[in-house]
MOPAC internal coordinates of N, CA, C and O (Angstrom, degrees):
PM7 1SCF
backbone

  N    0.0000 0     0.00 0     0.00 0    0    0    0
  C    1.4522 1     0.00 0     0.00 0    1    0    0
  C    1.5229 1   108.81 1     0.00 0    2    1    0
  O    1.2310 1   121.04 1   -45.06 1    3    2    1
  N    1.3271 1   115.61 1   134.94 1    3    2    1
  C    1.4606 1   120.77 1  -178.22 1    5    3    2
  C    1.5226 1   110.31 1   -80.03 1    6    5    3
  O    1.2310 1   120.96 1   -29.59 1    7    6    5
  N    1.3335 1   115.76 1   150.41 1    7    6    5
  C    1.4619 1   118.28 1   172.14 1    9    7    6
  C    1.5338 1   109.78 1   -65.49 1   10    9    7
  O    1.2310 1   120.08 1   -24.19 1   11   10    9
  N    1.3191 1   117.45 1   155.81 1   11   10    9
  C    1.4684 1   120.23 1  -177.25 1   13   11   10
  C    1.5284 1   113.06 1   -59.09 1   14   13   11
  O    1.2310 1   120.06 1   147.96 1   15   14   13
  N    1.3342 1   117.49 1   -32.04 1   15   14   13
  C    1.4622 1   119.34 1  -179.11 1   17   15   14
  C    1.5273 1   110.99 1   -67.10 1   18   17   15
  O    1.2310 1   120.17 1   137.82 1   19   18   17
  N    1.3227 1   117.27 1   -42.18 1   19   18   17
  C    1.4647 1   119.75 1   178.68 1   21   19   18
  C    1.5264 1   110.90 1   -67.72 1   22   21   19
  O    1.2310 1   120.71 1   143.18 1   23   22   21
  N    1.3149 1   116.26 1   -36.82 1   23   22   21
  C    1.4648 1   119.87 1   178.55 1   25   23   22
  C    1.5261 1   110.54 1   -64.67 1   26   25   23
  O    1.2310 1   120.03 1   139.51 1   27   26   25
  N    1.3298 1   117.54 1   -40.49 1   27   26   25
  C    1.4631 1   119.56 1   179.59 1   29   27   26
  C    1.5276 1   111.31 1   -68.91 1   30   29   27
  O    1.2310 1   119.85 1   148.07 1   31   30   29
  N    1.3405 1   117.89 1   -31.93 1   31   30   29
  C    1.4685 1   120.68 1   175.07 1   33   31   30
  C    1.5288 1   109.27 1   -65.89 1   34   33   31
  O    1.2310 1   120.19 1   138.58 1   35   34   33
  N    1.3347 1   117.23 1   -41.42 1   35   34   33
  C    1.4660 1   120.67 1   178.13 1   37   35   34
  C    1.5323 1   111.28 1   -63.29 1   38   37   35
  O    1.2310 1   120.46 1   139.96 1   39   38   37
  N    1.3221 1   116.72 1   -40.04 1   39   38   37
  C    1.4674 1   120.81 1   177.96 1   41   39   38
  C    1.5259 1   110.19 1   -63.98 1   42   41   39
  O    1.2310 1   120.74 1   139.18 1   43   42   41
  N    1.3300 1   116.18 1   -40.82 1   43   42   41
  C    1.4660 1   120.99 1   178.66 1   45   43   42
  C    1.5270 1   110.51 1   -61.61 1   46   45   43
  O    1.2310 1   120.25 1   135.10 1   47   46   45
  N    1.3270 1   117.13 1   -44.90 1   47   46   45
  C    1.4663 1   121.13 1   179.66 1   49   47   46
  C    1.5328 1   111.03 1   -65.35 1   50   49   47
  O    1.2310 1   120.48 1   138.75 1   51   50   49
  N    1.3273 1   116.68 1   -41.25 1   51   50   49
  C    1.4682 1   120.48 1  -179.31 1   53   51   50
  C    1.5286 1   111.26 1   -66.99 1   54   53   51
  O    1.2310 1   120.17 1   140.61 1   55   54   53
  N    1.3276 1   117.27 1   -39.39 1   55   54   53
  C    1.4664 1   119.10 1   179.98 1   57   55   54
  C    1.5275 1   110.71 1   -68.47 1   58   57   55
  O    1.2310 1   119.92 1   146.31 1   59   58   57
  N    1.3303 1   117.76 1   -33.69 1   59   58   57
  C    1.4646 1   120.71 1   176.69 1   61   59   58
  C    1.5289 1   110.15 1   -67.69 1   62   61   59
  O    1.2310 1   119.93 1   141.81 1   63   62   61
  N    1.3232 1   117.75 1   -38.19 1   63   62   61
  C    1.4695 1   121.01 1   176.99 1   65   63   62
  C    1.5283 1   110.47 1   -64.64 1   66   65   63
  O    1.2310 1   120.46 1   138.18 1   67   66   65
  N    1.3229 1   116.73 1   -41.82 1   67   66   65
  C    1.4658 1   120.47 1   179.17 1   69   67   66
  C    1.5245 1   110.47 1   -63.23 1   70   69   67
  O    1.2310 1   120.29 1   139.81 1   71   70   69
  N    1.3257 1   117.04 1   -40.19 1   71   70   69
  C    1.4635 1   121.64 1   178.35 1   73   71   70
  C    1.5260 1   110.20 1   -63.13 1   74   73   71
  O    1.2310 1   120.20 1   133.43 1   75   74   73
  N    1.3261 1   117.21 1   -46.57 1   75   74   73
  C    1.4649 1   120.47 1  -179.54 1   77   75   74
  C    1.5257 1   111.68 1   -65.99 1   78   77   75
  O    1.2310 1   119.91 1   143.09 1   79   78   77
  N    1.3280 1   117.79 1   -36.91 1   79   78   77
  C    1.4672 1   120.45 1   177.34 1   81   79   78
  C    1.5247 1   111.36 1   -64.13 1   82   81   79
  O    1.2310 1   120.25 1   139.63 1   83   82   81
  N    1.3201 1   117.12 1   -40.37 1   83   82   81
  C    1.4639 1   120.44 1   178.79 1   85   83   82
  C    1.5260 1   110.44 1   -64.20 1   86   85   83
  O    1.2310 1   120.30 1   139.53 1   87   86   85
  N    1.3266 1   117.03 1   -40.47 1   87   86   85
  C    1.4611 1   120.02 1   178.09 1   89   87   86
  C    1.5251 1   111.06 1   -68.36 1   90   89   87
  O    1.2310 1   120.53 1   141.01 1   91   90   89
  N    1.3139 1   116.59 1   -38.99 1   91   90   89
  C    1.4553 1   121.00 1  -177.88 1   93   91   90
  C    1.5314 1   111.16 1   -65.10 1   94   93   91
  O    1.2310 1   120.28 1   143.59 1   95   94   93
  N    1.3218 1   117.07 1   -36.41 1   95   94   93
  C    1.4621 1   121.26 1  -179.68 1   97   95   94
  C    1.5264 1   112.24 1   -90.71 1   98   97   95
  O    1.2310 1   120.42 1  -171.86 1   99   98   97
  N    1.3203 1   116.81 1     8.14 1   99   98   97
  C    1.4714 1   123.92 1   177.12 1  101   99   98
  C    1.5277 1   112.30 1    55.99 1  102  101   99
  O    1.2310 1   120.72 1  -138.42 1  103  102  101
  N    1.3066 1   116.24 1    41.58 1  103  102  101
  C    1.4604 1   122.15 1   173.78 1  105  103  102
  C    1.5237 1   106.59 1   -98.32 1  106  105  103
  O    1.2310 1   121.00 1  -100.82 1  107  106  105
  N    1.3143 1   115.69 1    79.18 1  107  106  105
  C    1.4591 1   120.51 1  -168.79 1  109  107  106
  C    1.5265 1   114.09 1   -75.07 1  110  109  107
  O    1.2310 1   119.21 1   169.38 1  111  110  109
  N    1.3257 1   119.11 1   -10.62 1  111  110  109
  C    1.4597 1   119.19 1   177.22 1  113  111  110
  C    1.5232 1   111.48 1   -81.54 1  114  113  111
  O    1.2310 1   119.77 1   161.89 1  115  114  113
  N    1.3300 1   118.04 1   -18.11 1  115  114  113
  C    1.4603 1   122.14 1  -176.58 1  117  115  114
  C    1.5295 1   113.89 1   -83.69 1  118  117  115
  O    1.2310 1   118.34 1   140.62 1  119  118  117
  N    1.3452 1   120.76 1   -39.38 1  119  118  117
  C    1.4703 1   120.10 1  -171.94 1  121  119  118
  C    1.5184 1   115.31 1   -55.44 1  122  121  119
  O    1.2310 1   119.21 1   149.71 1  123  122  121
  N    1.3128 1   119.12 1   -30.29 1  123  122  121
  C    1.4662 1   119.72 1   179.77 1  125  123  122
  C    1.5251 1   110.51 1   -60.57 1  126  125  123
  O    1.2310 1   120.10 1   139.19 1  127  126  125
  N    1.3229 1   117.41 1   -40.81 1  127  126  125
  C    1.4613 1   120.80 1   179.73 1  129  127  126
  C    1.5272 1   111.21 1   -73.28 1  130  129  127
  O    1.2310 1   121.10 1   138.94 1  131  130  129
  N    1.3266 1   115.50 1   -41.06 1  131  130  129
  C    1.4623 1   119.50 1  -178.63 1  133  131  130
  C    1.5270 1   110.02 1   -69.79 1  134  133  131
  O    1.2310 1   120.60 1   144.74 1  135  134  133
  N    1.3395 1   116.45 1   -35.26 1  135  134  133
  C    1.4629 1   119.92 1   179.92 1  137  135  134
  C    1.5268 1   110.67 1   -61.96 1  138  137  135
  O    1.2310 1   120.01 1   140.98 1  139  138  137
  N    1.3262 1   117.58 1   -39.02 1  139  138  137
  C    1.4712 1   120.12 1   178.20 1  141  139  138
  C    1.5229 1   110.70 1   -60.82 1  142  141  139
  O    1.2310 1   120.41 1   140.21 1  143  142  141
  N    1.3240 1   116.83 1   -39.79 1  143  142  141
  C    1.4606 1   121.04 1   177.05 1  145  143  142
  C    1.5240 1   110.20 1   -65.82 1  146  145  143
  O    1.2310 1   120.29 1   136.95 1  147  146  145
  N    1.3337 1   117.05 1   -43.05 1  147  146  145
  C    1.4731 1   121.04 1   177.39 1  149  147  146
  C    1.5232 1   110.32 1   -59.77 1  150  149  147
  O    1.2310 1   120.93 1   136.73 1  151  150  149
  N    1.3178 1   115.83 1   -43.27 1  151  150  149
  C    1.4673 1   119.98 1  -177.00 1  153  151  150
  C    1.5243 1   110.97 1   -64.92 1  154  153  151
  O    1.2310 1   120.04 1   136.76 1  155  154  153
  N    1.3209 1   117.53 1   -43.24 1  155  154  153
  C    1.4652 1   119.16 1  -179.25 1  157  155  154
  C    1.5260 1   111.17 1   -67.54 1  158  157  155
  O    1.2310 1   120.10 1   140.67 1  159  158  157
  N    1.3370 1   117.41 1   -39.33 1  159  158  157
  C    1.4699 1   118.62 1   177.89 1  161  159  158
  C    1.5242 1   111.06 1   -71.17 1  162  161  159
  O    1.2310 1   120.07 1   147.12 1  163  162  161
  N    1.3362 1   117.47 1   -32.88 1  163  162  161
  C    1.4700 1   120.86 1   176.02 1  165  163  162
  C    1.5310 1   110.29 1   -61.86 1  166  165  163
  O    1.2310 1   120.51 1   134.42 1  167  166  165
  N    1.3203 1   116.62 1   -45.58 1  167  166  165
  C    1.4682 1   119.97 1  -179.27 1  169  167  166
  C    1.5239 1   111.29 1   -64.50 1  170  169  167
  O    1.2310 1   120.29 1   144.59 1  171  170  169
  N    1.3291 1   117.05 1   -35.41 1  171  170  169
  C    1.4635 1   120.80 1   177.82 1  173  171  170
  C    1.5223 1   110.95 1   -66.06 1  174  173  171
  O    1.2310 1   120.38 1   133.25 1  175  174  173
  N    1.3294 1   116.88 1   -46.75 1  175  174  173
  C    1.4658 1   121.15 1  -178.44 1  177  175  174
  C    1.5261 1   110.41 1   -68.40 1  178  177  175
  O    1.2310 1   120.67 1   144.08 1  179  178  177
  N    1.3189 1   116.33 1   -35.92 1  179  178  177
  C    1.4703 1   120.89 1  -178.69 1  181  179  178
  C    1.5248 1   111.78 1   -63.43 1  182  181  179
  O    1.2310 1   120.24 1   152.48 1  183  182  181
  N    1.3306 1   117.15 1   -27.52 1  183  182  181
  C    1.4647 1   120.15 1  -178.94 1  185  183  182
  C    1.5195 1   112.06 1   -62.82 1  186  185  183
  O    1.2310 1   120.03 1   141.61 1  187  186  185
  N    1.3286 1   117.55 1   -38.39 1  187  186  185
  C    1.4657 1   118.53 1  -176.87 1  189  187  186
  C    1.5254 1   113.67 1  -105.48 1  190  189  187
  O    1.2310 1   119.13 1   165.13 1  191  190  189
  N    1.3371 1   119.27 1   -14.87 1  191  190  189
  C    1.4638 1   120.23 1   178.23 1  193  191  190
  C    1.5260 1   113.37 1  -105.85 1  194  193  191
  O    1.2310 1   120.37 1   155.81 1  195  194  193
  N    1.3163 1   116.90 1   -24.19 1  195  194  193
  C    1.4557 1   120.27 1  -175.04 1  197  195  194
  C    1.5231 1   110.26 1    88.71 1  198  197  195
  O    1.2310 1   121.01 1   -18.39 1  199  198  197
  N    1.3228 1   115.68 1   161.61 1  199  198  197
  C    1.4645 1   120.76 1  -175.30 1  201  199  198
  C    1.5325 1   113.25 1   -65.07 1  202  201  199
  O    1.2310 1   118.79 1   130.83 1  203  202  201
  N    1.3425 1   119.91 1   -49.17 1  203  202  201
  C    1.4732 1   118.67 1  -177.04 1  205  203  202
  C    1.5321 1   112.95 1   -61.35 1  206  205  203
  O    1.2310 1   120.21 1   137.72 1  207  206  205
  N    1.3276 1   117.20 1   -42.28 1  207  206  205
  C    1.4686 1   119.95 1  -179.43 1  209  207  206
  C    1.5255 1   111.93 1   -69.39 1  210  209  207
  O    1.2310 1   120.53 1   145.79 1  211  210  209
  N    1.3196 1   116.59 1   -34.21 1  211  210  209
  C    1.4616 1   119.94 1   178.69 1  213  211  210
  C    1.5260 1   110.33 1   -66.54 1  214  213  211
  O    1.2310 1   120.38 1   139.34 1  215  214  213
  N    1.3270 1   116.89 1   -40.66 1  215  214  213
  C    1.4663 1   119.82 1   178.04 1  217  215  214
  C    1.5250 1   111.35 1   -67.97 1  218  217  215
  O    1.2310 1   119.99 1   147.39 1  219  218  217
  N    1.3272 1   117.63 1   -32.61 1  219  218  217
  C    1.4654 1   120.81 1   178.98 1  221  219  218
  C    1.5248 1   112.26 1   -68.74 1  222  221  219
  O    1.2310 1   120.06 1   154.48 1  223  222  221
  N    1.3238 1   117.49 1   -25.52 1  223  222  221
  C    1.4703 1   120.42 1   179.61 1  225  223  222
  C    1.5278 1   111.64 1   -56.81 1  226  225  223
  O    1.2310 1   120.47 1   141.16 1  227  226  225
  N    1.3226 1   116.72 1   -38.84 1  227  226  225
  C    1.4633 1   121.33 1  -175.37 1  229  227  226
  C    1.5294 1   111.39 1  -117.51 1  230  229  227
  O    1.2310 1   120.58 1  -142.08 1  231  230  229
  N    1.3189 1   116.50 1    37.92 1  231  230  229
  C    1.4687 1   122.76 1   176.69 1  233  231  230
  C    1.5272 1   112.79 1    56.01 1  234  233  231
  O    1.2310 1   120.56 1  -136.22 1  235  234  233
  N    1.3041 1   116.54 1    43.78 1  235  234  233
  C    1.4610 1   121.32 1   175.92 1  237  235  234
  C    1.5123 1   115.10 1    85.91 1  238  237  235
  O    1.2310 1   119.67 1  -177.07 1  239  238  237
  N    1.3278 1   118.23 1     2.93 1  239  238  237
  C    1.4663 1   119.53 1   179.25 1  241  239  238
  C    1.5202 1   109.00 1   -72.15 1  242  241  239
  O    1.2310 1   120.91 1   -48.43 1  243  242  241
  N    1.3162 1   115.87 1   131.57 1  243  242  241
  C    1.4547 1   121.75 1  -176.34 1  245  243  242
  C    1.5264 1   108.10 1  -134.43 1  246  245  243
  O    1.2310 1   119.05 1   -57.68 1  247  246  245
  N    1.3239 1   119.42 1   122.32 1  247  246  245
  C    1.4683 1   120.06 1  -178.46 1  249  247  246
  C    1.5239 1   113.22 1   -65.49 1  250  249  247
  O    1.2310 1   119.93 1   156.54 1  251  250  249
  N    1.3274 1   117.74 1   -23.46 1  251  250  249
  C    1.4632 1   119.16 1   177.46 1  253  251  250
  C    1.5271 1   110.82 1   -66.07 1  254  253  251
  O    1.2310 1   120.28 1   140.64 1  255  254  253
  N    1.3280 1   117.07 1   -39.36 1  255  254  253
  C    1.4580 1   121.02 1   179.14 1  257  255  254
  C    1.5353 1   110.92 1   -77.39 1  258  257  255
  O    1.2310 1   120.31 1   155.48 1  259  258  257
  N    1.2971 1   117.01 1   -24.52 1  259  258  257
  C    1.4617 1   121.76 1  -177.80 1  261  259  258
  C    1.5262 1   111.86 1   -79.31 1  262  261  259
  O    1.2310 1   120.03 1   163.76 1  263  262  261
  N    1.3210 1   117.54 1   -16.24 1  263  262  261
  C    1.4657 1   120.87 1  -176.16 1  265  263  262
  C    1.5249 1   111.38 1   -59.78 1  266  265  263
  O    1.2310 1   120.05 1   136.84 1  267  266  265
  N    1.3220 1   117.52 1   -43.16 1  267  266  265
  C    1.4614 1   120.45 1  -178.42 1  269  267  266
  C    1.5301 1   110.30 1   -62.56 1  270  269  267
  O    1.2310 1   120.28 1   135.24 1  271  270  269
  N    1.3240 1   117.06 1   -44.76 1  271  270  269
  C    1.4584 1   121.54 1   178.44 1  273  271  270
  C    1.5289 1   110.71 1   -61.09 1  274  273  271
  O    1.2310 1   120.58 1   136.60 1  275  274  273
  N    1.3176 1   116.50 1   -43.40 1  275  274  273
  C    1.4563 1   121.29 1  -179.42 1  277  275  274
  C    1.5299 1   111.01 1   -64.32 1  278  277  275
  O    1.2310 1   120.20 1   139.75 1  279  278  277
  N    1.3283 1   117.22 1   -40.25 1  279  278  277
  C    1.4683 1   120.83 1  -179.98 1  281  279  278
  C    1.5290 1   110.76 1   -65.59 1  282  281  279
  O    1.2310 1   120.28 1   139.01 1  283  282  281
  N    1.3300 1   117.07 1   -40.99 1  283  282  281
  C    1.4637 1   120.43 1   178.69 1  285  283  282
  C    1.5276 1   111.38 1   -64.47 1  286  285  283
  O    1.2310 1   120.48 1   136.90 1  287  286  285
  N    1.3230 1   116.68 1   -43.10 1  287  286  285
  C    1.4627 1   120.02 1   180.00 1  289  287  286
  C    1.5233 1   111.65 1   -66.35 1  290  289  287
  O    1.2310 1   120.43 1   140.58 1  291  290  289
  N    1.3239 1   116.79 1   -39.42 1  291  290  289
  C    1.4642 1   120.51 1   179.25 1  293  291  290
  C    1.5287 1   110.56 1   -66.46 1  294  293  291
  O    1.2310 1   120.33 1   138.54 1  295  294  293
  N    1.3406 1   116.98 1   -41.46 1  295  294  293
  C    1.4676 1   120.46 1   178.36 1  297  295  294
  C    1.5246 1   110.66 1   -64.38 1  298  297  295
  O    1.2310 1   120.45 1   139.97 1  299  298  297
  N    1.3283 1   116.74 1   -40.03 1  299  298  297
  C    1.4695 1   120.67 1   178.06 1  301  299  298
  C    1.5242 1   110.61 1   -64.12 1  302  301  299
  O    1.2310 1   120.44 1   138.02 1  303  302  301
  N    1.3276 1   116.76 1   -41.98 1  303  302  301
  C    1.4621 1   120.10 1   179.45 1  305  303  302
  C    1.5248 1   110.73 1   -63.84 1  306  305  303
  O    1.2310 1   120.05 1   137.56 1  307  306  305
  N    1.3278 1   117.51 1   -42.44 1  307  306  305
  C    1.4740 1   120.86 1  -179.34 1  309  307  306
  C    1.5249 1   111.07 1   -65.75 1  310  309  307
  O    1.2310 1   120.48 1   145.49 1  311  310  309
  N    1.3395 1   116.69 1   -34.51 1  311  310  309
  C    1.4554 1   120.11 1   179.18 1  313  311  310
  C    1.5267 1   110.27 1   -67.81 1  314  313  311
  O    1.2310 1   120.16 1   140.00 1  315  314  313
  N    1.3303 1   117.29 1   -40.00 1  315  314  313
  C    1.4622 1   121.43 1  -178.98 1  317  315  314
  C    1.5208 1   112.99 1   -79.85 1  318  317  315
  O    1.2310 1   119.61 1   157.60 1  319  318  317
  N    1.3206 1   118.36 1   -22.40 1  319  318  317
  C    1.4689 1   122.83 1  -179.04 1  321  319  318
  C    1.5197 1   109.82 1  -126.38 1  322  321  319
  O    1.2310 1   119.57 1  -101.29 1  323  322  321
  N    1.3385 1   118.43 1    78.71 1  323  322  321
  C    1.4682 1   119.28 1  -179.19 1  325  323  322
  C    1.5259 1   110.73 1   -67.31 1  326  325  323
  O    1.2310 1   120.14 1   -28.00 1  327  326  325
  N    1.3323 1   117.34 1   152.00 1  327  326  325
  C    1.4662 1   119.89 1   179.26 1  329  327  326
  C    1.5293 1   110.26 1   -67.61 1  330  329  327
  O    1.2310 1   119.88 1   -26.97 1  331  330  329
  N    1.3247 1   117.83 1   153.03 1  331  330  329
  C    1.4664 1   119.80 1   178.85 1  333  331  330
  C    1.5267 1   110.17 1   -66.19 1  334  333  331
  O    1.2310 1   120.01 1   -30.70 1  335  334  333
  N    1.3299 1   117.59 1   149.30 1  335  334  333
  C    1.4698 1   119.38 1  -179.35 1  337  335  334
  C    1.5231 1   110.98 1   -65.73 1  338  337  335
  O    1.2310 1   121.50 1   -35.12 1  339  338  337
  N    1.3119 1   114.73 1   144.88 1  339  338  337
  C    1.4630 1   119.95 1   179.30 1  341  339  338
  C    1.5233 1   109.26 1   -79.09 1  342  341  339
  O    1.2310 1   121.09 1   -39.86 1  343  342  341
  N    1.3335 1   115.52 1   140.14 1  343  342  341
  C    1.4558 1   120.09 1   178.49 1  345  343  342
  C    1.5155 1   109.31 1   -85.11 1  346  345  343
  O    1.2310 1   120.90 1   -47.44 1  347  346  345
  N    1.3186 1   115.88 1   132.56 1  347  346  345
  C    1.4545 1   121.52 1   179.83 1  349  347  346
  C    1.5250 1   107.74 1   -86.61 1  350  349  347
  O    1.2310 1   119.95 1   -52.31 1  351  350  349
  N    1.3487 1   117.69 1   127.69 1  351  350  349
  C    1.4683 1   119.06 1   179.35 1  353  351  350
  C    1.5283 1   110.94 1   -66.78 1  354  353  351
  O    1.2310 1   120.85 1   -38.27 1  355  354  353
  N    1.3146 1   115.99 1   141.73 1  355  354  353
  C    1.4618 1   120.73 1   179.70 1  357  355  354
  C    1.5265 1   109.40 1   -82.83 1  358  357  355
  O    1.2310 1   120.25 1   -40.05 1  359  358  357
  N    1.3333 1   117.13 1   139.95 1  359  358  357
  C    1.4699 1   118.88 1   178.81 1  361  359  358
  C    1.5309 1   110.73 1   -71.98 1  362  361  359
  O    1.2310 1   121.22 1   -27.03 1  363  362  361
  N    1.3228 1   115.27 1   152.97 1  363  362  361
  C    1.4633 1   121.66 1   179.02 1  365  363  362
  C    1.5255 1   109.28 1   -70.50 1  366  365  363
  O    1.2310 1   119.77 1   -27.68 1  367  366  365
  N    1.3411 1   118.04 1   152.32 1  367  366  365
  C    1.4672 1   119.69 1   178.97 1  369  367  366
  C    1.5281 1   110.91 1   -65.83 1  370  369  367
  O    1.2310 1   121.17 1   -37.49 1  371  370  369
  N    1.3161 1   115.36 1   142.51 1  371  370  369
  C    1.4600 1   121.93 1  -178.05 1  373  371  370
  C    1.5256 1   108.28 1  -109.37 1  374  373  371
  O    1.2310 1   120.66 1   -41.94 1  375  374  373
  N    1.3396 1   116.34 1   138.06 1  375  374  373
  C    1.4636 1   120.68 1   178.86 1  377  375  374
  C    1.5212 1   109.51 1   -71.99 1  378  377  375
  O    1.2310 1   120.71 1   -54.54 1  379  378  377
  N    1.3142 1   116.24 1   125.46 1  379  378  377
  C    1.4590 1   120.67 1   176.49 1  381  379  378
  C    1.5201 1   108.13 1  -148.19 1  382  381  379
  O    1.2310 1   120.59 1    -4.50 1  383  382  381
  N    1.3175 1   116.48 1   175.50 1  383  382  381
  C    1.4568 1   119.72 1  -178.82 1  385  383  382
  C    1.5321 1   110.93 1   -69.22 1  386  385  383
  O    1.2310 1   119.97 1   153.10 1  387  386  385
  N    1.3103 1   117.65 1   -26.90 1  387  386  385
  C    1.4641 1   119.89 1  -179.85 1  389  387  386
  C    1.5280 1   111.87 1   -80.13 1  390  389  387
  O    1.2310 1   120.28 1   162.90 1  391  390  389
  N    1.3192 1   117.07 1   -17.10 1  391  390  389
  C    1.4614 1   120.59 1  -178.88 1  393  391  390
  C    1.5287 1   108.18 1  -100.58 1  394  393  391
  O    1.2310 1   120.44 1   -83.07 1  395  394  393
  N    1.3218 1   116.76 1    96.93 1  395  394  393
  C    1.4671 1   119.99 1  -175.25 1  397  395  394
  C    1.5252 1   112.58 1   -82.14 1  398  397  395
  O    1.2310 1   119.31 1   168.09 1  399  398  397
  N    1.3106 1   118.92 1   -11.91 1  399  398  397
  C    1.4643 1   121.33 1  -178.79 1  401  399  398
  C    1.5269 1   112.36 1   -75.33 1  402  401  399
  O    1.2310 1   119.99 1   154.66 1  403  402  401
  N    1.3086 1   117.63 1   -25.34 1  403  402  401
  C    1.4558 1   121.17 1  -177.31 1  405  403  402
  C    1.5235 1   108.09 1   -97.91 1  406  405  403
  O    1.2310 1   120.86 1   -58.54 1  407  406  405
  N    1.3341 1   115.96 1   121.46 1  407  406  405
  C    1.4646 1   120.00 1  -179.27 1  409  407  406
  C    1.5134 1   109.95 1   -95.80 1  410  409  407
  O    1.2310 1   121.38 1   -38.20 1  411  410  409
  N    1.3217 1   114.96 1   141.80 1  411  410  409
  C    1.4600 1   119.94 1   177.81 1  413  411  410
  C    1.5223 1   108.80 1   -83.73 1  414  413  411
  O    1.2310 1   121.08 1   -35.98 1  415  414  413
  N    1.3168 1   115.55 1   144.02 1  415  414  413
  C    1.4555 1   121.53 1   178.48 1  417  415  414
  C    1.5287 1   108.81 1   -80.02 1  418  417  415
  O    1.2310 1   120.14 1   -42.04 1  419  418  417
  N    1.3381 1   117.34 1   137.96 1  419  418  417
  C    1.4710 1   118.54 1   176.62 1  421  419  418
  C    1.5301 1   109.92 1   -68.55 1  422  421  419
  O    1.2310 1   121.24 1   -39.21 1  423  422  421
  N    1.3155 1   115.23 1   140.79 1  423  422  421
  C    1.4566 1   119.46 1  -179.38 1  425  423  422
  C    1.5237 1   109.38 1   -98.62 1  426  425  423
  O    1.2310 1   120.92 1   -43.10 1  427  426  425
  N    1.3196 1   115.84 1   136.90 1  427  426  425
  C    1.4625 1   121.49 1   178.77 1  429  427  426
  C    1.5285 1   108.70 1   -77.06 1  430  429  427
  O    1.2310 1   121.68 1   -30.04 1  431  430  429
  N    1.3399 1   114.38 1   149.96 1  431  430  429
  C    1.4615 1   118.38 1   178.94 1  433  431  430
  C    1.5199 1   109.74 1   -70.79 1  434  433  431
  O    1.2310 1   120.92 1   -40.66 1  435  434  433
  N    1.3101 1   115.85 1   139.34 1  435  434  433
  C    1.4596 1   120.48 1   179.28 1  437  435  434
  C    1.5221 1   108.18 1   -99.63 1  438  437  435
  O    1.2310 1   120.92 1   -47.30 1  439  438  437
  N    1.3231 1   115.84 1   132.70 1  439  438  437
  C    1.4661 1   120.78 1   177.64 1  441  439  438
  C    1.5050 1   108.71 1  -117.41 1  442  441  439
  O    1.2310 1   121.09 1   -44.80 1  443  442  441
  N    1.2712 1   115.52 1   135.20 1  443  442  441
  C    1.4543 1   120.48 1   176.51 1  445  443  442
  C    1.5180 1   108.15 1   -87.94 1  446  445  443
  O    1.2310 1   120.76 1   -37.96 1  447  446  445
  N    1.3172 1   116.15 1   142.04 1  447  446  445
  C    1.4580 1   120.42 1  -179.85 1  449  447  446
  C    1.5260 1   109.56 1   -71.64 1  450  449  447
  O    1.2310 1   121.58 1   -43.42 1  451  450  449
  N    1.2878 1   114.58 1   136.58 1  451  450  449
  C    1.4512 1   120.11 1   174.90 1  453  451  450
  C    1.5137 1   114.27 1    85.83 1  454  453  451
  O    1.2310 1   118.62 1   173.47 1  455  454  453
  N    1.2604 1   120.23 1    -6.53 1  455  454  453
  C    1.4613 1   121.70 1  -179.40 1  457  455  454
  C    1.5290 1   109.67 1  -110.80 1  458  457  455
  O    1.2310 1   121.50 1   -29.33 1  459  458  457
  N    1.2752 1   114.74 1   150.67 1  459  458  457
  C    1.4620 1   123.38 1   176.05 1  461  459  458
  C    1.5320 1   113.19 1    51.08 1  462  461  459
  O    1.2310 1   121.10 1  -145.83 1  463  462  461
  N    1.3083 1   115.51 1    34.17 1  463  462  461
  C    1.4535 1   118.07 1   176.72 1  465  463  462
  C    1.5302 1   107.82 1   -99.64 1  466  465  463
  O    1.2310 1   120.38 1   -38.52 1  467  466  465
  N    1.3271 1   116.89 1   141.48 1  467  466  465
  C    1.4736 1   118.46 1  -179.62 1  469  467  466
  C    1.5299 1   110.76 1   -66.08 1  470  469  467
  O    1.2310 1   121.53 1   -39.33 1  471  470  469
  N    1.3409 1   114.68 1   140.67 1  471  470  469
  C    1.4585 1   119.43 1   179.98 1  473  471  470
  C    1.5166 1   108.75 1   -85.18 1  474  473  471
  O    1.2310 1   120.76 1   -39.69 1  475  474  473
  N    1.2899 1   116.15 1   140.31 1  475  474  473
  C    1.4442 1   119.99 1  -179.52 1  477  475  474
  C    1.4888 1   112.43 1  -100.01 1  478  477  475
  O    1.2310 1   120.10 1   180.00 1  479  478  477

């Protein structure tokens, strides 16, 4: 079993590979999610290795510097692939005099207690 520090370094390397694969295959909607994972693992590794050693692990790759590139690519992807339009729900039919298919329910007579009662 690996020590936790080595395991976190492996996670950092794997998340960077996943980020680069997404960019290489031009799947621009994915890097934003993968970048967050890279950033959290980078911060974890940086705590025990320090910034210079952490950057040396991946030949100078730094998720802080990559954020700007990722944001530009994501914005470009969103511009080229707009979301589908939202469908507006249709209102339910309303009973009116022009709508003969909908029948109105008969209303029962309302009686107030104590009024209009025959005296004995």
